[in-house]
C-alpha positions as CSV (number, residue, x, y, z in Angstrom):
1,M,4.8,-20.2,-7.5
2,K,3.5,-23.7,-7.9
3,T,5.6,-26.8,-8.5
4,N,4.5,-29.8,-10.7
5,K,4.2,-32.1,-7.7
6,Y,0.6,-33.1,-7.3
7,Q,-1.1,-33.5,-3.9
8,R,-4.6,-34.9,-3.5
9,R,-7.1,-32.2,-2.5
10,F,-8.3,-34.2,0.5
11,Y,-9.9,-31.1,2.0
12,R,-12.6,-31.3,-0.7
13,D,-14.1,-34.2,1.1
14,W,-15.1,-31.8,3.8
15,V,-17.3,-29.6,1.6
16,K,-20.9,-29.9,2.6
17,N,-22.7,-27.3,0.3
18,K,-25.8,-29.5,-0.5
19,D,-27.5,-26.5,-2.2
20,L,-24.9,-26.3,-5.0
21,Y,-24.0,-28.5,-7.9
22,R,-20.4,-29.8,-7.8
23,A,-18.0,-30.6,-10.7
24,R,-14.3,-31.5,-10.7
25,V,-12.4,-30.3,-13.8
26,M,-8.8,-31.3,-14.5
27,V,-6.7,-29.8,-17.3
28,K,-3.1,-30.9,-17.1
29,E,-1.8,-29.6,-13.7
30,T,-4.9,-27.5,-13.2
31,D,-7.3,-29.3,-10.8
32,L,-10.5,-27.3,-10.1
33,Q,-13.5,-27.9,-7.9
34,V,-16.5,-25.9,-9.2
35,L,-19.6,-25.3,-7.1
36,T,-22.5,-23.5,-8.8
37,D,-26.3,-22.9,-8.4
38,K,-27.0,-24.8,-11.6
39,P,-25.2,-27.6,-13.4
40,V,-22.1,-26.4,-15.4
41,D,-21.1,-27.3,-18.9
42,E,-17.8,-29.0,-18.1
43,A,-16.8,-28.8,-21.8
44,F,-17.1,-25.0,-21.5
45,I,-15.0,-24.9,-18.3
46,K,-12.3,-27.0,-19.9
47,E,-12.3,-24.8,-23.0
48,R,-11.8,-21.7,-20.9
49,V,-9.1,-23.2,-18.7
50,N,-7.3,-24.5,-21.8
51,S,-7.5,-21.0,-23.3
52,Y,-6.0,-19.4,-20.1
53,R,-3.3,-22.0,-19.8
54,R,-2.4,-21.6,-23.5
55,N,-2.1,-17.8,-23.0
56,I,0.3,-18.4,-20.1
57,E,2.3,-21.2,-21.8
58,D,2.6,-19.2,-25.1
59,Y,4.0,-16.3,-23.2
60,I,6.5,-18.5,-21.3
61,A,7.6,-19.9,-24.7
62,K,8.5,-16.3,-25.6
63,D,10.0,-15.3,-22.3
64,R,11.0,-18.1,-20.0
65,R,11.5,-15.7,-17.1
66,F,7.7,-15.4,-16.7
67,L,7.8,-19.0,-15.3
68,T,10.9,-18.8,-13.1
69,V,11.5,-15.2,-11.9
70,L,10.7,-14.5,-8.3
71,K,10.5,-10.8,-8.7
72,P,8.0,-8.6,-10.8
73,L,8.5,-8.8,-14.5
74,V,7.4,-6.3,-17.2
75,V,5.4,-8.0,-19.9
76,E,4.6,-7.0,-23.5
77,L,1.7,-4.6,-24.1
78,N,0.0,-7.1,-26.4
79,A,0.2,-10.0,-23.9
80,A,-3.0,-11.8,-23.1
81,P,-5.2,-10.3,-20.4
82,I,-4.5,-13.0,-17.9
83,V,-0.7,-12.6,-18.4
84,K,-1.0,-8.8,-17.9
85,K,-3.1,-9.3,-14.8
86,M,-0.6,-11.7,-13.3
87,A,2.2,-9.3,-14.0
88,K,0.3,-6.4,-12.5
89,V,-0.6,-8.0,-9.2
90,A,3.0,-9.4,-8.9
91,R,4.2,-5.8,-8.9
92,C,1.9,-5.0,-6.0
93,A,3.3,-7.8,-3.8
94,N,6.9,-7.8,-5.2
95,V,6.9,-11.4,-6.3
96,G,7.1,-13.3,-9.5
97,P,4.0,-13.4,-11.8
98,M,3.5,-17.1,-11.4
99,A,2.6,-16.5,-7.8
100,A,-0.8,-15.4,-9.2
101,V,-1.5,-18.3,-11.5
102,A,-4.0,-20.3,-9.3
103,G,-5.9,-17.2,-8.2
104,A,-5.9,-15.8,-11.7
105,V,-7.3,-18.9,-13.4
106,A,-10.0,-19.2,-10.7
107,E,-10.9,-15.5,-11.0
108,F,-11.0,-15.4,-14.8
109,L,-13.1,-18.6,-15.0
110,G,-15.4,-17.2,-12.2
111,R,-16.0,-14.0,-14.3
112,D,-16.8,-16.2,-17.3
113,L,-19.5,-18.0,-15.3
114,L,-20.9,-14.8,-14.0
115,R,-21.4,-13.6,-17.6
116,K,-23.2,-16.8,-18.3
117,G,-25.8,-16.1,-15.6
118,Y,-24.6,-18.1,-12.6
119,K,-25.6,-16.6,-9.3
120,D,-23.6,-18.8,-6.8
121,I,-20.1,-19.7,-7.8
122,I,-17.3,-21.2,-5.8
123,I,-14.1,-22.1,-7.7
124,E,-11.3,-23.7,-5.7
125,N,-8.0,-24.1,-7.4
126,G,-5.4,-25.6,-5.0
127,G,-6.7,-23.8,-2.0
128,D,-7.2,-20.5,-3.8
129,I,-10.9,-19.5,-4.1
130,F,-13.1,-17.2,-6.2
131,L,-16.5,-16.9,-4.6
132,V,-19.9,-15.3,-5.4
133,T,-22.8,-16.2,-3.2
134,R,-26.4,-15.2,-2.4
135,K,-26.3,-16.7,1.1
136,T,-23.8,-16.6,3.9
137,R,-21.1,-19.3,3.5
138,K,-18.5,-20.8,5.8
139,I,-15.0,-21.2,4.4
140,G,-12.6,-23.4,6.3
141,I,-8.9,-22.6,6.9
142,Y,-6.6,-25.6,6.7
143,A,-3.3,-25.3,8.5
144,G,-2.2,-28.9,8.8
145,R,-3.0,-30.7,12.1
146,L,-3.1,-27.6,14.3
147,K,-5.9,-27.9,16.8
148,L,-6.4,-24.1,16.5
149,C,-7.8,-24.6,13.0
150,S,-9.8,-27.8,13.5
151,R,-13.1,-25.9,13.8
152,L,-12.2,-22.4,12.5
153,Y,-14.1,-21.0,9.6
154,L,-14.5,-17.6,7.9
155,K,-18.0,-16.2,7.5
156,I,-18.5,-14.8,4.0
157,K,-21.5,-12.6,3.5
158,P,-23.2,-12.1,0.1
159,Q,-22.6,-8.3,0.2
160,D,-18.8,-8.9,0.4
161,T,-18.7,-11.0,-2.9
162,P,-17.4,-11.5,-5.5
163,I,-14.3,-12.1,-3.4
164,G,-11.0,-14.0,-3.6
165,I,-9.8,-16.0,-0.6
166,C,-6.3,-17.3,-1.2
167,T,-4.0,-19.3,1.2
168,S,-0.3,-19.9,1.2
169,S,1.7,-22.1,3.5
170,G,5.3,-22.8,4.3
171,R,4.4,-26.2,5.7
172,V,1.4,-27.5,3.9
173,G,0.8,-28.0,0.1
174,H,2.9,-27.7,-3.0
175,S,3.4,-23.9,-3.2
176,L,6.9,-22.5,-3.1
177,S,7.3,-20.5,0.1
178,F,10.3,-19.0,1.8
179,G,8.5,-18.8,5.2
180,L,7.3,-21.2,7.8
181,A,3.8,-20.1,8.3
182,D,1.2,-22.9,8.8
183,A,-1.3,-20.8,6.8
184,V,-1.6,-17.3,5.5
185,T,-5.1,-16.4,4.1
186,I,-5.7,-13.2,2.2
187,L,-9.1,-11.7,1.2
188,S,-9.5,-9.3,-1.7
189,K,-12.1,-8.5,-4.4
190,N,-9.2,-9.4,-6.7
191,A,-8.4,-13.1,-6.4
192,S,-5.2,-12.7,-8.4
193,L,-4.0,-10.1,-6.0
194,A,-5.0,-12.2,-3.0
195,D,-2.9,-15.0,-4.4
196,T,0.3,-13.0,-4.8
197,V,-0.1,-11.2,-1.4
198,A,-0.7,-14.6,0.3
199,T,2.6,-15.8,-1.1
200,A,4.5,-12.6,-0.2
201,T,3.1,-12.4,3.3
202,A,3.9,-16.1,4.0
203,N,7.4,-15.5,2.9
204,R,7.8,-13.0,5.8
205,V,6.8,-15.5,8.5
206,R,9.5,-17.7,10.0
207,S,8.5,-17.4,13.7
208,K,5.7,-16.0,15.8
209,E,7.7,-12.8,16.2
210,D,7.1,-12.1,12.5
211,L,3.3,-12.0,12.8
212,Q,2.8,-8.3,13.2
213,K,5.2,-7.2,10.5
214,A,3.7,-9.7,8.1
215,V,0.1,-8.5,8.8
216,D,1.4,-4.9,8.5
217,F,2.7,-5.8,5.0
218,A,-0.6,-7.2,3.9
219,K,-2.4,-4.1,5.3
220,S,-0.2,-1.8,3.3
221,I,-1.3,-3.2,-0.1
222,K,-4.2,-1.4,-1.7
223,G,-7.1,-3.8,-2.5
224,I,-6.5,-6.2,0.4
225,L,-9.6,-6.6,2.6
226,G,-8.4,-8.9,5.3
227,A,-5.6,-11.2,6.4
228,I,-5.2,-14.2,8.7
229,I,-1.8,-15.6,9.6
230,I,-1.2,-18.8,11.6
231,I,2.0,-20.2,12.9
232,K,2.3,-22.8,15.7
233,N,-1.1,-22.2,17.2
234,R,-0.6,-18.4,17.1
235,L,-3.0,-16.5,15.0
236,I,-3.2,-12.8,14.0
237,S,-6.0,-11.3,11.9
238,W,-6.8,-7.9,10.4
239,G,-9.5,-6.4,8.3
240,R,-12.8,-7.7,7.1
241,V,-12.5,-11.0,8.8
242,E,-15.3,-12.7,10.7
243,F,-14.7,-16.1,12.3
244,V,-17.4,-18.7,13.1
245,T,-16.9,-22.1,14.7
């Protein structure tokens, strides 16, 4: 779950994809970086983000629990698709539906751009990423000032996309976490699911002794392709994870 406290996305200064067009779009608390193979219509992006935010806000107005609950919540059958998707993936990870909000917005917007004919899309929403690419990309993992992560990147191949790459931390950023992990990064074809599982996995890490049980939890969830967990210069990974320095 996200708080309203804003933190500057300083890590965006490190992005060096010169082959892609870059746009920053802000709608209230939603702050997106959008990288695409051709220029985007920012008005279209704002319209879609506003629509998804309105869907979520309207449902919260009917059921305040959707915003605050930390456990799965059953939603109405006629709820908006993004609301139902958030509730569905929350059940998979046993967290509240708002744990999926950043990944869901990135994913739904990414699918909109795919339908408009974009071939390369990277949407980053507070450290949660929806990615489609025709060339191999490097995605950095930020875990504060740990030397372990200063030159550590994930290699993402075109055949593995579309993919969601979502990160949660008990030490960095504005996400609510009950753990102390420096970074938990989850990969899934479903960015909304990756977001909730990143939160739930991070909640399980309070010391290096928790690494194995946390990665076992991530492995147990259908649809998860890979996991990386970092705490105090200790790292464990599983699945479809390839590192490059």
